[in-house]
N, C-alpha and C positions, 0 to 999 in steps of 0.2 A: 519768082525765078531763082533767086538767091536761097531764099528759105529751103527750097527743095531740093538744091545741091548740098547743104548742109545737112539735111535729113540724111540724103544717102550718104554721106562720107562717115556719117556719126553710127550707121546700122551696123558696120563690120565689127566695130569696136564693141558694142552693146552684145551682140552675140558671142564674140570670143569672152566677154566677162560673165556670164552664164555658163557658157559651159566651163570654164574654170571653176565657177562656184559648183556646178554638180558634181564635178569631179571630185572635189573637197568633199561634199556631202558622202559621197559613196565608198571615198576613202576610211571616212570614220564611221558610217553605218552600214554595215553586210548585211543583208536580207536581214534587219532588223536587229542585229547584234551590235551594241554600242562598244567599242573596244577602245585599250589605251597601251602603247606599248610601255613593255614591261621585263626586267631582265629576272631570269629565275633559275639560279645555277643549280646543275644535277638532274633538272627535270626534261629540259628539252632533247638530251639525247637519249632520255631515256627509251626501252624497246614497247611497243605497244601491248596493251594485255587484254584489251577486248577490242571486238570488231563488230560494229551494227550496222543495218540498212536501214535506211527510213523510204517512204512513199511521199514524194512532194506535197504540199499542200493539205496534208493531214497531221493532227495532234500528234505529237512525240513526246516521249521522258527520257531524260537521260541521268543515271544514277549514279554517283560517287560512292562506291561502297565503302561505308565506315568499317573500322577493325572490328567493332562489335557488333555490326547488324546482323538482323535476323534473317538466314538467306532464304527465306521464304517472301519477303518483302522485297518489291522493286524501288521504293522509295518511302520515306516519311515525312510527314508533312510538320514535324515538331520545329518551331520556331529555334530551338536550341540546337537543334542539326545545324541548322540553315547558317548560322555563326560561326561553324565549325569546319566549315567548306569552303576554300578558295578554287575559281574554276579559270582557266586561262583557252587559250585556243590561237590555232595560225591556220590558215588555208593550205590546201594541200601543195601549190606552188609557191608557197610563201614563208620564209623561214622565221620571219619576226614574231616573237611570242606576244600576245597581248593578253590582258585581263579583261574578263566579260563584265558587262555591266545590264542591268533591267532595262528593257527597251517594249516596246508595242506589244509586240509578239514573243516575248522573250521573260520570262518570270523564274525567280528563285521560290522553290517551295520546299523546305526544309534541306535535305540533302542531295535535291535532284535540280534539273532543268527542264524546263518545260517549255515547249516550242510551241506555240499557238497562232498559225501552223507553222512548221518548217518548210523552208525553201532549199532548193537544190543548192544555192549558194551557199548554204550554211555547212558544205561537207567539208571536212577537214579535220584535224587534230585536235582533240580535247583534252587537256589536261585539269586534273582535280587534284587538289593537297589539302588534307587535313591538319590541325594544331596538332603540334607535339613535333617527336620524331618520325612520325610516319611517311614512307616513302611516296612518291607522287605515283598516282595510276594515268596510264596514257590511253584514250579512247580513241579510237579510229570511228568516225561516222562518214557512211556516206550515203547519199540524197539520191535518189533518182525517181524520174518521172513515171509514171504509169506506163506511157509507151516503151520506155527504156526497159522496165520491168517485166514487161510483157504480162500486163494485167488484162483478165478479162471479165467481165462482168461487177468490175469494179465502179461502185454508184455513188456511195456516201458514206463518211463512217456515223452517221446518226440515225438511230434505230428507235422507233416508236413501239411500246409492245402495251399490249391492251390487258387491262389489270384484271387476275380472276380468270385468266384463260391460259392455255398451252403454248408456250412460245420457245423459240429459239435462236441462240447468238452463234453466228458464223463469224472465223475470224477472215478480215478482209486480206490480211496477207497470203493467203492460202490460194487467191484467185492470180497470184502474180508468178513469176521464174517459170513457170510450165512444167510443174512437177510429175516426175513420174510415177511417186508414189505418195501417200499420205505422210505427210510430216506429223513427227510426234511435237505438239503443242505443250505450251505451259500457259495457263490463263490466271489473268489478277485480276481484281476488282478493288478500286481505291487503294492500289497500292499490294493487297495484301493475296497471295497465292491461292485458287480457289481450288479446293479439293472437295471429295465426297465425305460428307458426314453423315451419321445415323440421326442426329439433330435434325439435318434438312433432307429430308427424304425427297422432297418435290424437284431438288436441282439434283441433275445427273451431267456426269461428261461421257461423251459417246459420239466415235468419230470424228474427234476433235472439234464437236458444237457444244455448247451449254443448253440443255433441256431445262426450262422451267414450266412445272405441272401443277400448281398453278402459280401465276405470277402474283407478287405482291408488289406494294408502292417501294419497300426496301431493295428491291433488286435494279432500282436506277443508280446509274454511278457511271465511271469511265472502266470499261473494259480493255485491258491489254493483252495481246497475245503474243507469243515469242516461239519462234523454232528454229534448228539450224539449217543454213542453207552452206555447202562445201563446195567450193570449186578446186582447183587442182592444189592450191596454196593455203587459201586461208577458211576456216571456220566461221561465217558470217551469223550474226544473230539478227535472224528480219521481226522488226518488231514493229507493230500496228495497232490502233487504238480504235475502240467504237465506241461512242457514248451513248446511253440507253436510257431512254424517257419511259416512265411507265404513267399509261393514259387511262383514261376510264370513257365509256361511252357517253357522246356528248348529250348534253341535255335535251328533252323533249319538252321542256316548260321555258315560259318568260320569266323574266326576273321576278323576284319576291321582296315585295317592299316590307320590312321591319319595323321601320319609323321613319315617317308618319303610315298610318295605314287608314286609309280612306280620308276622313278632313278632321283635323285637328284643331283646334283653338287654342291660341298663347295669348296669356296676359302679358301686357308690354307695357313700357314707362316710355313717353315721348322724350326724345332728344336721347336716349341712352342706347348704346351700341347694343347688338341682336345677332346671332349666329343661329342660322336654320339648318339643322343636321337632317341628312337623308342617307338611311343605312339600309343596303341594299343587299340580298344575297343572289349570286348568280350560282346557275350551276354549271359543271364543267365543261369545256370546249376547248378543243384543240387549238383552232385559231376562231377566237369571238371578236365582232364588231360591236363589244359592249360600250355603252355611252349613259352618262347620267350627267343630268345638267338641271338647273333650277331654271323655270320660267315665272315671269310676271302676268297674272291675267291670261296664259297660254300663249305668250309671244316669248320668243326668243331676242332679245334686244341687245346688240353688241355694244352700243354708247350707254347700257345701263351701268351704274356704279353697283354692281354685286359681284362682290370679291367671292371666287369658289376656289375652291383645294378639295382635292382627292387624295384619300390613303386608302391602302390596301392589304388587309391582313393576309397571312401565308396563305399559299394557294395549295389546294388539296385535289385529290380524285373525287370529292365530293362538291370541290367548287369553290368559291371562296365568297368572303363579305368585303362590301368596299362602301366605306364612308366617305359621303361627300359634304362639305359645308360652304355654305355660302354666308358672305357677313355683310351686313347693314352697319355701317359706321356709326350712323344716327337715324332710330324711327321717326318717319313725320306722319304729319296727317293722312298723306297719301298712301302711305304702305297702309294703315287702320283700312282702307277702302281698296287694297288688294288682294288677289288668291295668290300665294306662291306654290305654285307645283313643281314637283320633282318627278321627273320624267328620267324613268330607266327603259333601257332597251337592250337587247341581245338579237342572234340571229334567228330565234325562235319567235320572238314578238316583243310587245312592249308592258309598262305597267305606270300609273300615275296615283301621286296622293297628292293630298293639298293641306296646306298650313295657311289658316288666317290669324289675323291678329286682331287684340282686344285690348283696349287701355284699361290697364290694372286699376281699380278703384281707392282712392286714397283713403277709405274709411278702413282698409285693410292695415295699412300703416298705425291709424290711430288705435285700432281694435290691438294689435300686437303691442302697441307701445303701453296701451292701460293694462293689458294681461300681465305684461314682465312686470311693470311697477306693483300691482297688486300681490304679483307672487312674492316679489323684494320685501313689499311689506308684511306680507303672511311669515316669510321666512324668518326676517328681524322679530317680528313679534313671537314667533314659536319659540325662537334660541333665546329670546329674553325671559320668558316664561318657563321653559327649562333650565335656564340659569337660577333661576330665583327659587323653584321648586324642587331642585333635583333631589335633595333627599328625599320627599315625597313622593316623586316619580319612581326610585328605588326601592322604595316601601311598600308601594303598590305592586311593583312587579315581582317583588317576593313573596307577597301573600298570594298572588294568583296564579303566577307561573313558574315558580320555583318551588321545586319538592324539598320536604324537608328530611335531611340526613342526619341530624343531629342526635335521634334516637338509635342509629347505628354505629356510634363511634365509642362505644365504649364508658362512655362518661356520665358522669351522676349529675353534675350539676352545669347550670348555663353560665354562672359568674361566680367567682369568690371577691367578696368586698373585704379591700386593706384598707385601714383608715387609722387614725390617731386616737387610741386610749387616754381619755381625759379622766380626771380625778372629779370629785364633785362638786367641788368649788369653782373649777373652771367649767363644767356642764351648765351651771346655772347662769353664766357670765353673758352667755348668748341665747336670741330667740330660737335660733335653729344652728346648731353646733354640728361639728364632726360626728359625734355618737347619735343625737338625733336624725343625722340626715342619713347615716348609714344604717341604725337599727328601726328607724319608724319609716321616713318618707321614700326611701329609696325602694324598699321592700313592698311598702303600699302601694307604690307605680308601676314598678316591673313584676311584680308577684300577682298582686291583684287584680292589676287591670290589664298589663298586657303578656301574663301568663308564663315569666320566666321563671325558674327555681335558683335562688341564689344561695350562696356559700355564707353563712356569717359565722367567725370562729365560735363566737362566744353562746351562739344560737344552736348551732347545726354539731358541733365537733363537742363528744364529749370529754371532759376533763381528767387528767390522770396520764398523759403521753407526754412526751419531750416537745416543748414549745414548736421548736424547730421541724421534728420531723413531722409534728401534726399542720403546719403550715404548707412545706412540699407537698405533703398526701393531697392536702386538701387542692392547692394548685392545680397539681396533675389529674385531679378529678372533676377539673372544671375547662370549659371553652372560652372563658373570657375571666380575665383580672380586672377589677375596676378600682382604681387606685384614686383616694381621697386626697388630693394633695392641699398641706397647710405649712404654716410655719412650726406647727408641733410636728406634724409628720415627718418632713426633710430633717428637722434636728434631732428626732426621738427615735427611741428603738424600734418604733413600727418600719423603719428605711429598709429594715432587715427582709421584711415582706416583699418589697418594691424588686431589692435585690435577687431574692428567690425566684420571682415572676418571670425576671428577665433571663435568668440562667435557666428556666424551666422552656420559656418561650423558644429559646436558643435550641433546645434540644426537640421539642414537639412542635412542630409549626403548625399545627392546629389551636395552639392557646396562641390568642390575641389580647394584648394589652389597651385598658381603655382609660385615659389618664383623664382625671376633673380637679379642674383647678379650684378647689372652695374657696381659697383665699389666698390673696398673693404673699408669695414669698421670694426668700433670697437662696439662692442654692450656697451650702456651707463649702469651706476647702476641703472639708473630711470626707465628703461623697465619694464613694469608690465610682472608679471610671467608667465600669459598666451602667452604673445608674444614671452617671453626667451624659452618657452617650443617648441613652433611653429618652432623658429629659427633651433634648434637643431634634431628636428626629420622631417621635411619636407623636400622633395627633392628640391636641388637648381640646376638652371641652368646658368653657368657662360656666360656673355656677353663678346666678346673679340673684340674690335672696328675694329681692322687690318683684320681680317678673318672670322667675325659671319657677315657682313652686306650682304653678297649675300645672294639672298634667298634659293641657293640649298644648303648651308653650314649647316653643323650637328647642329648648333644651332636651328635651324628653325625645322629640322624634331623632337628633342628633344619636343619644343613646340607643334610639331602637336599629338605627342606622348600623351603629359600630356591633350590637349584639348579634348573636347568631341568627339564622334564618329558622323563624317559628311561624310555619303557615296556621295559625290558629284563626278562629272568628274573632276574639278578642285582640290579637295584633294587628288586624287588619284595620280596626279603629284607631291604629296609631298615626296613620296617614290619611286613609282613604276620604275621613269626612271634610276635613279642612278643602282638601286638594278638589274634591270633586264640587263642591261649592265653588271654588276660585275659579275653577275650568267654565263652568256652566255662565259665572258673570263674565268672563272673558268673550265667550263665544256670543252670548246676548249680546 
């Protein structure tokens, strides 16, 4: 009894608190517009410049005309413009100016306010101000109900048009205010004014309606229509909007399963996670009860630990494709004995496909591992072989694949031979000296066996001319200059020939120098700088009398490598015989 009395005494206090809370909410949220008090000097007392009328419950857009705006656009969705504009508002019967913030049915888009939808309580005075010294713009908005606006046959501002057919769009606002004559309308689509264009003859403006024949999917969007309504004092701009969606005929086919199709067998590993994908193509339907799900053994078990997710690509007039994925956290033996069925349906019918799981054989892993090891071993072996026999491979390539252009360069000799000229006493002091090497051994191998044509000054140039001129002329007529280096060469008069060869090579890029270190030597301090630099950077082939004399030795292969390309039968023997034998041994 005492408890009932306490409850009855508490109820009036509770009701009073709820009423105060509701009043507080309505004070700060009027028709979905969140506002706060603000002082804006010079704007509150400005005269209104624009008067709008809107219909309660419909979408409505209110633009702040920027100074540099295009007059054929009623709004611009650019975010740059959104930061340039500040909006303020007060109701008709209230003088407090308040800043507007976004809410559930009021959003900022560029330089405009979008009411989605607008309510009659949103009537009042709106002030927009742009950055800089631009003046304020004062806009009067009057929101009326359909009954107060005397609207007849005003159903909805949502319009569905069939693609490829002829359609028309009527301005909803012309069904209000009991017009005595047809108003002069301005149409806008997505903010841009609609005008007749030769590039779009299928769109026509006639009797204040938009005629589309045929209708394309790009015709979808928000259409806004304006006209002027005058009373005794004010010219009101009546603005209404209609949202157009372009649709196609509803499909007459059931869903098409792109994957899986029929029965698909997947090889899986026990204990590993698995994703089952089902990709389904649906035809277009305005309202579709489409559904996709995975079933185990044709049963839907809500307790099944089979996480399922769906993603849909962009919908179009031809329909859309849906990807439905079921995830198994861990494949078990029970999963191997199950059939996983993808079931898809729409208003026409349904379709199914099955995925069966199969244990992945472990031998595959061993096969892959062995293949990888074998491939790696073969790669290392081939790399080592190429590194060891690079010279022979290059010579083989030259012998068979490279065309001999040496006969077309206008030069007479393949190589000019430069060596130290020794007297008779020095010539007899060694088994093979510079003279014998240059005059006997070098021509015997390079000319007789490999087919090159050498220029040896004492042998091939008739005496009688100036020595320096003869040397320079002979070098210029040669493709290579073979320099046989020795202590007698670098410290004797023959060093002039090396200097001349370097200078000619700098002038003619076709001339290359081949340096042979016949004997060890030390560079004299008196060597010209260009000769010192050449000795440092040019490749040098070392002659070893004990192992280099035979024509098949590596010394002569290096010589062939540095000599010009000469695809003759004799030159082919320079590298092919030894290399082919080694390659056969490697393969076998």
